[in-house]
N, C-alpha and C positions, 0 to 999 in steps of 0.2 A: 167529770167535768172538772173537779177539784188539780186531777193530776194533769189535764191539759191545761189549766190555768199557771198552776206551779213551771209543768215546762217552759212556756212562753214567757213566765217572768223570770227563771234562770239562762235562759237562752237570752234576754236583753241585758241583765249583770252580768252574763258572759262578753257578750259584746262594749257592754259600757267603757271597759279599760282601753281596750282596740281604739275605737271609736274618738276617745278619750288623746290617745298617742297622735294617733293621724291628725285630730284638729290640731294639735299643738304645735307641729312641726310643719301643717300645710295649709294653717286658715290666711296667713298673708301671703297666700304664694303665689300671688302676681306681682309680687316683688321684684326690680331688678335687679341682678348680679351686676358686681363689675366686670365681671368673667362676662356676663352678655354684652355689656357693653362695649367691651373689648374686643367680641366675635362680629357684632355688628358692624364695628368700624373698620373691620380689617377683612370681614370677607364680604361686602361687597351685597351685591344682590341675593347670592345662597344665602349670606347669613341673617338676611330678612326673612327667609324661606322655612331655616331653621328655629330659628327664634319665634315667630309665628305657632309653630307647630308644636314646640316646646310649652309656647305658653298656654297654647289650650288642652293641652296634655298636663300639667302640673296647675291650670284652674280647677279648683275642685267645685269651684260654685257652679260653673258652666256644665262641668262634667255632670252633677248630682241633679241640674235643672235636666238636662239631656235622657237622662234615665229616667226619672219623672216622666217625662214625656212619651219616651216609646214602651213603660213599665207594661201597659196592654196591650199595645201595638203586636198583633201577631201577622198581618198583613204587611207585604212592601209596601205596595202602595201608598196604603197608608203610613208609614213610617216615611217614606218617600214624602208625600205632602205635608206635613206637616215639620219634618226636618226644611226641607227646603222653604216655608215660611220664615224659620227661626235664621233660614241660614241668609236669607234676602234682606231679614232686619238686621241684622248684624253689620252687613255689608256697607249696606247704608250710610252708617251710623260712622262704624270704624274708616271711609273711604272718605266722608263730606266733614263730619266734626273733627278728623287729622288736619284733614286739609285746609279747611277753615282755622285750624289753630282754635276751636273751641274744645274749653279741657274745665272742668269742676274739680271740686274733692274728690280724690280715689277712696278715701276713705266712706264715703259717704255714698258711691256710685255701687262700690263692692257689697259695701251693707243693702241695699236698694235690689242688688243680684240676689244677695242670700235670700231675700224674701221673695223672689220670683221661685224661689226651690221650693219654699214654704208654701204660695198658692198652690203649685203645681202638687204638692202633697196632699193637699185639703179637698185638692178636686180628684183624687185619685181614691180618700177617700169617702167621697159623695158627699163631702162636706154642705155642700151649698143645698142640699134638697135634704137632708140628715137635721141640718142645726141653723139654716137659714130659711130651710121653704122655699129655696127659689130656685128655677135653674141655670145651670151655671151659665158664663158669656158663653159665645162661640171660641171655640177653641183653639182654629186657627188667627183670629183675630190675636187671641192672646198671648199664644204663642210670638206671633210678629212684632207684637210690642215690644213684650219681653226681649225679642231678638236685637231690639233696636237700644235697646238700653245697655244689654250685654255687649253691644258694637259699641254703643260710649263706655263704657270700660275699659275695652280693650284698645281704646281711639286715645285713651286717658293715657295709658301705661304707656302705649309706641312714643308717643309726645315726650316724654320724659328721655327717651332713647336721642330723639330726633332736637331734641335742644343745644347738643352736642354737633351736633352739626350742621354742614351746609344745605339748605332750602332746592339746591340743582338738584334736580331728579327725582323732587318730592314723591309726585304724583307715584313714580315705578317704584320706589321704596315703600311707600303703601300697600299698592298694589301685589309685592312679593311678599309684604309682612300677611296680607289677607291671603295669596296660596297658602304661606305655611298653617296658617290658622285651619283651613278649610283640609289638607292633608290632615292635620291633627284631629279633625273632627270625625274626618272619617277613619281613623283609625281608632277612634275612641270607638264609635258606633258600634262599628263592627266589633267590638270586643264586648260590648251592651248588648250587642243584640244576640251573640255564642252563647253566651252566659244564660239570659232569658231563655232564649228555646230550650236549651238545653233543662235548666231551672220547671221550666213550663208541663215537661215533661213528666215531674215529679208529685205525686200527693201532696206535700209539704208547698208548694207552691199556693198552691187554695187557703190552706193553712195557716201562713203567714203574708198573706197580700197585704192586710191590715198592720202587722206588727213592721214590715217591711217600709209603708208607708208612713209611720207613726215614726220610723227611725229616721225616715230622710222629713219629717217635718222637725224632729227635733235637730237634726243636723244643718239645717237652714236657720234656726234661732241660734245655735251654737257659733254659726257663722257670723250671723248677725250680730250677737254682743260682743263678737271679737272685735269686729269692724269699729265700732262705736267704744268698746275700750282703746281703741287702736286710733280714733278720732280725737279723741279727752288726754288721750295721754300724748298726743305730737301737739295738742292746743293748750297744754299744760296746766287741764283741768284734773287732773291726779299725778 
């Protein structure tokens, strides 16, 4: 028993530096570089598709949430069910919030998205029953609701680009960006599913499910704190 605990502790300590490096480079992954702006301005519809795909593939908060959602799912129809709920949610807010010009502070939105990662990890750890003595809310409803929030985050970033552009053909531009987001999501989910499928065949999957979701929870907290830091710095509070 002691050796098992020691092994888990050593694994966590070994992963910690890697996680810190990843977070330091990608916590503000939704930031829009000038190169991305110019690509959209010059490449037309294809530029929006490419930008949407890249935004999803480099959006670590989105990827961590999706990883948490499919972590225990083994049947394709279950994965399709929950990812469809998530996709519908983020499509709704991405399209309508962008088209109507509804904005919010992107640090606040990204901070809230980081907390959705914590929520999914907490649910994967059976935290509602163990610690709150409650049955968890409907996962379909929660995933759809979190999809709405994630879509609002995507919209907030997209509107940064659209501020420099004519509103002519606005809906087409939004839809092309959304197509890119879906392409990126499919690519990301395919990679996650392949990794998880291989890992489930190994004894280490059962041994480290708790540790993995604890790390997922910790990453969500770290992302949240970094967004709080970014917000405070932008406001001149620190």
